[in-house]
C-alpha positions, 0 to 999 in steps of 0.5 A: 488496558495495559500500555503494552496491549495498547502499543500492539493495537497501534503498531503497524502490521508486519506486512506494512512494516516489511513493505515500508522497509523494502520501499525505504531501501529501494528509494535509498531513504531512511525509515523514520523511527516512528514508522516502526511504532505507529500504524498511522506513521507507517501508513503515512510513509507508505502513502507518501512513498508507495504510490510512486511505484508501479502496481504489482503484476498480481494487482494488474491481473486482478484489475483486468479480471474485474474489468473483463467480468464486469465489462467496465473500462480500465485506463492505462493511466490507472494501470500505471499507478499503484495508488490509482489501481488500488482505489479502482480495485476497491471501487469495483471489486 
């Protein structure tokens, strides 16, 4: 395997990188250089800084839809935290 193809395999996805860039700009913090090159570094950056944001309207609507269809509770605490909501959706979809 060439070094170039190995690099591509380990690079963050375009969506991850776009989100990391938006997050860094919104929080007015520098984007560490390795975030652009490493999937794991980008994921760690998103995990550290992304959960502080409220979930998207799309995620909230999806979770509410799941809760209604499956008749399961969905707490306000989960609805207010992007990471908790993502975990709830993964566990209940």
